[in-house]
N, C-alpha and C positions, 0 to 999 in steps of 0.2 A: 431372373434375367434369361432371356432366351438363348439357346446355344446356336451359334452361327452354323450353317450347314453349307458345306462346300458343294458347288454344282457338280453333278456327275458328268464325267467325261464321256464323250461319245465313243462309239466303238472304234471309229477311225483314229481318234486321239489315243485310245488305249493301245491300238495296234502300232501306232507310230512310237509310242513311249516304249513298248516292248522291243521294237526293232532298235531303238536308240541304246537301250540297256544291253542288248546282245552285241551290237556293234562295239560298244565301249568295252565290254568284257573281252571281246575277241582281241581288240587292239592291245589290251593289257596282257592277255595270255601270249599273243604273238611276240610282243616285245620282251616279255619275261622268259619265255621258254623257246622261242624260235618257231618257225613254221612247222617243221617236221615233227617236233615233240608236242605241239599243241593238239589236244583232243577236244572235239566238240562237247564232250561230256563236261570237261573243265569250263568251257565257255558257258554252258548252260547253267552250271553250279554257280559261277560268279554272277551271272545275269539274274539268277533267281527264277529260272524257268525250266521247264522240262526239256530234255534234249530233243524230243520230237518237235518242240516248238522252234528250235534252231533250224532243224531240217525243213520244217514247213516254210519258214520265211526265206531261207537262203540256199537250201538244197545241198551244199557242200562247203568244205572249208575254203576252197579256192575262191568261190564267189563271195564268201564272208570276208576274205582278205581284201578283195577288190572294192567291196562296199566300205570296208574300213578306210582304205586309201582314198576313195572318193569323198568321204565325210571329212577326212583330215585335210584334203586339198582346199575345200571351201570354208571349213570351219563349222558347218552345220549340215542338217539334212534337208534344208529348204530346196525345193525344185527349181533353183535359179542357176543357170550356167555361170561358170567362173567369169567369163568376159561380159557378163551382164550384172555384175555386182557394182555397188555404189562407187568403190575406189577406181573402177575402170572408167565410169562416167566422169569422174573428176579428172583422170588423166586425158580424156578426150578434149577437155576444156583447157587444158594447160598449153601454153604457147611456148615457154621456155624449154628448149630441148634437154638442157641439163637437169632441170626440175623433173622432166618426164622420166629420165633414167633414174633419179633418186626415188621418185614415187614408185616406179616399177620394182626397184630393188627392196624398198620398204615392204611392199606387198609380198614379194617373193620371199623375203626373209620370214615373214609371218607364216606363209605357207610351208616353207621348208622346215621351220621349227616344229610344226605339227607333223609333217609328212615324214621327216627324216628318220625317226625311230622305226617306222614301218618299212621305209625304203631299205634300211639296213637288213631287215628281215628278209625281204624279197631278194636283195643282192646275195645274201648268204645262202639262198636255196636255189638260185638259178642253175647252179652246176649239176644238181641232182633232179630237178623237176622241170621237164621241158615246157610245161604249160605256164609255169611262173617265169621261165626265161622268155617266153613269148609275151607275157604280160609286161615284163620289164621293157622289152623293145617297143610294145605299144605305148607305154607311158612316154619313153624317150621320143618317139615320133610325134605323139600329141604335144609335149612340151616344146619340141622344136617348131611345130606350127604355131603354137601360142606366141612364140617370140616374134612371129610375123606381125602381130598387133603393135608391139613396141616399135619395130622398125618402120612399119607403115606411118606411124605417128610422126617419127622423125623425118622420113622422106617427104611427107606432105608439107612440112615446115621448111624444106630445103636445107636440112641440117647435116645431111650425111656427107662424109668425106667426098671430095671430088674423085670420081672413077669408082667409087664403091657402090655396086648395085645392091638392090634390096635383098636379093637371095643370098649373096655372100654376107651381107650385113646381118641377116637373120641367123645364119649359121655361126658367125662369130659370137653373137649374143648368146645363143644357145649353149655353145661350148663354154663360154665364161661364166654362165650363171644358172646352169641346170642342176639337178639334185646330185648327179653323180660327182660334179665338180665341187659342189658344196660339201659333200661328205669327204672328199679328198682334202679339201682345205680344213675342215673342222675336225675330222678324225685323225688324218695322217699329219698334217701340218700344225695341228693344234691352234688354229685361229679361233677366236671366239666369234659368235654370230655378229657382234658389232663390228669386229675387224673384217669379217667377210663382207658385210654390207658396205662399209666405207671403202675398202680396197677394191672391190669389184666395181663400185661406182667410177673410181679413177680409171680402171682398166677398160671399162665400156666407153667412158667418155673419150679416152684417147684412141680406142679402136674404131669407134663409129663416126664421131663428130668432126666436122671441119674444125681447123685450128682456132677459129675465132670463138668457139664454144668450149674451150678446154678448161676453163676455170669451173671447178665443181662447187656448186652452191647447195647447201643442205638447209 
């Protein structure tokens, strides 16, 4: 019987696989030890590569943390922006404003489940690292802008509360459902992710939608 031979991966595939291992190892080290205590030598050892390889691909620890956050946000390293993912296309086709909110929160919950451990790392280091503090602010700004997508969908369907403009609606949605609020609810208030998703759906529906849409449907 002839032995099956696996096709040899291309150099690009090997490089991508190496980067994946390094990012996964870095995320593990950051969550376990915190940002300040994590050494790139530890990352390299867990990834099974030389530390020079880590430096070659990422340059420094700060860039590696950013890459780990980016991968966690979308769930993979495919070069597809968050708002071009299949779940976003499904939301664009939805006509029911309540279902738009519940779909948004289901996707947000999946993202936050992946990102929250690393966001705790960033939040714990922003007081001592100005560049990480700047990264936190950048993340908050980007997340605030991402909520414009949700609000625009609701506005186009004429579903926003009378007198509520899209800018204020975006800010309300951002404050109620961003990573910082998620961490407060789950870490401090001890809500489960299920409770966060269900209760935030009620809050967003009440805060954003005209009264005719206030019955939350899941």
